[in-house]
N, C-alpha and C positions, 0 to 999 in steps of 0.2 A: 706379453701377460705374463712372462717372468720377471719382468722389469718392474711391473705392477706388483706382484706377488712380494718381492724383497723390500720395496718401498713402503707396501702397507705395513709388514711385518716389522720394519724398521720404527716407523711410526708409532706402532702399537707398543712396542719394547720400551720406548724412549718416555713415553706417556706412564706406562704402567712402572719403571723403574723410578722415575721422577716426580712422580704426580706427589702432592702432600699426603701422608701416611702411608705411602707405598711400603708393601712387604718386601723384606728382604728377598733376593734373589737366590735361587738354589740352582747349583750345576749337578746333573746325572749321567753317569754313562755306564754302559753295561757290554754283555754279549750272550747272545742264546747260541745255543748249538741245537740243531734239531736233526732226527734220523732224515727226514726230508722234508722240502719246503712245500706246505700246502696251504692255499691262500683260496678263500671264498669258493672252494669246493675244486679249485684247479690245481695242478701239480707243475712246479717250476724246477728244472733241472734234474737230474739225478744225484744221489748219495747224500751225504749229509751236508747240511747247511749251516754256516756260519753268520750269524746275523749281528751286527755291531750296532750300537746305538748312543747317540749323544742329544742331550735336552738341557734347556734352560727355563725354569719355571720361576715365575714373580707374579704371586697373587695367583689370579687365573688364569695368566697368559702362559702360552708355551711356542717356545720354537725349537725346532730338532732337527738331527739328521738321522736316518736310519737305512740300512743296506743288509742284502743277502746275496751270498757269494756260496755258490755249492762247489763241493771237493773235488767231482768228477770233471771230465772232458766235455760232459752235456752241462755247460756252466748254466744255472739261473741267476744271471746276474742283475742285480736292482740295487739302486743308490736313491735314497728319495730325499726330499727336503720338504718340512711342513710348517706351519703356522695356526694356531689355534687360541680359542680361550672357550674356558668353562665356568659357566655362571650357578653358583650353590643357591638352587630353590629351598632349601631346606628340608628336615622331615626326612634325608636321605635320599631325596631328590635332586637331579640335575641335568642341565641344557650344555652341550658342547656344540662348538661352530670350528670347522677344521677345513683348511686348504693345502692340499698335498702337492708336489710335484713329483712325477714318478720318471724316474730315467732309468732306461734298460741297456744302455752301453750305447756306444758310436761316438759324434762329433758332440759334448755336452752344450757347446755354444749354438748347435742348431736347433730348432725347435722341431724339426722332423724327429727327434728322439726324446721328446718329452709328453708326457700326458698331465694334465690338470684335474685334480676332482675336489668340488666342494662337497662337504659331508657334515651333515646334521645328526648328533647323536642325543636320545633324551633316556634318562637314568630314573626310573621309577621304584626304588627299592632293589627288589632282586631282579626286575624285569628291566633289560635293554634293548632299546629300538634304535636302528639305524638307517639312515637313507643317504646315498651318494651317487653321483654322477660323473663318471670321467668321459673327458673330451680331449682331443687334440687342440692346441694353438690355432687362430686363424690362419687359413693358408697353408697349415702343416700337413704333411702326408705321413703316414704310418712308414715303419722300417722296411717293408715289402713295396710300399708304393702305392697301396691302396687306400682310397679314402676311409674316414671313420668318423660318424655322427656322435659319437658317445655311446656309453653302457651304461645301464640304469642298475645298481644293485640295492637291494633292501633287505633287513634283518632282525629278527626278532629273537632274543635269548633271555634264557633264566637261572639264576644261578642260586642253586640249593646249597645245604649244609657241606655237603661233601661231594658235589658235581654241577656240571651245569649242561643244559642244552639249548641247541638252537637250530633255527630253520631261516634259511636264506635264498633268494630269489633272485635272478637277474637275466641278463641278454647279452648278446654278442661275445667277449671272450671268454665268458662264464658258461654258457651254455654250447659253445661252438662243435657241432659233432657233424658224424657224416649219416643220412637216412638210409633205409634199405635200399635205395637205388642209387647211393653212393653220392648225393647232392649234400652239400653242406648246408647248414641250418643254424642258426642261432636266436630262435625267437625267445623270448622272456619265458622263465621257467624256474621251477624248484632245481638249484644247483649247490645246497650246502646244507646238508641236515649232519649237525654233529653234538657229540657228547663228549664232554671232557672233563678232566680232573687234576689236582694238584697236590702235593705233599712236600714236606720237608724232611729230606734225608739226613741223620745225625752223620755226621764226620767226626767231630770231635766234642768236648764239653762245649767249647765256645763256638763251634762253625758248623753250620747246615748248608744243606745243597738244594735249593727249589728244583723239584723235577715236576714235570707237566706231561699230559698225555692227551689223545685224543683220538675217535674213532669218527671219520666222516665219508658220508656218502653224496656222491652227486648223481641224482637218479635221470637227469636229463641227459649227461654223457654217459652213465655207467659207471663213472668213475668211484673206487673204494679205497678209502687208505687209511691206515692206522700210523699215527705218529708220536716219537716221544723226544722231549727235548730237557734240557737243564739251563739254569740261568747262572750266569756268573756275576 
């Protein structure tokens, strides 16, 4: 699966870079620092999280790497590779296709420590729709030795002038909790209700610092989070 992903990414990159009339490629890199790492209604690690990124864009094609490392002993370690393509549908509408290889530590050469996720995104003006399915490569086992058939996640969000609001639903890792009898449940349910906003903080006459924050509720697990971050 990893070989297929990288071969496909390489072929798409070559076609994009060297096709007649291809647009010039652009490199970008950054670092986000968040008070805590909250993803799809679940908390990873504890303490502030440092999240570096590196990406190459060429036309609608993108290939990149993204990671997150928590500053505490309870480390929420994650290092991902992804490849995607975005189609401009005009009038502020878009369609994006992305495949991500999630890695959460361990032997990187072993498929046991990777999860693959195809994702589809649709942008209709301020409305964004996302659908994703995360699964382990064929024959792989999760880090704790248990089987995993895959987790579905869907989300709808809308961006207003000063804030955004979103509702996401999923199963498995997104909704894992213990019921009143102490039994583990991970059925499909609402797992990510969020309200977020961002602003530019003026540091000097020529430099501003992007700051973003969100309030997040996971109704299925009962998790409630407030997180704020800066982007460099």
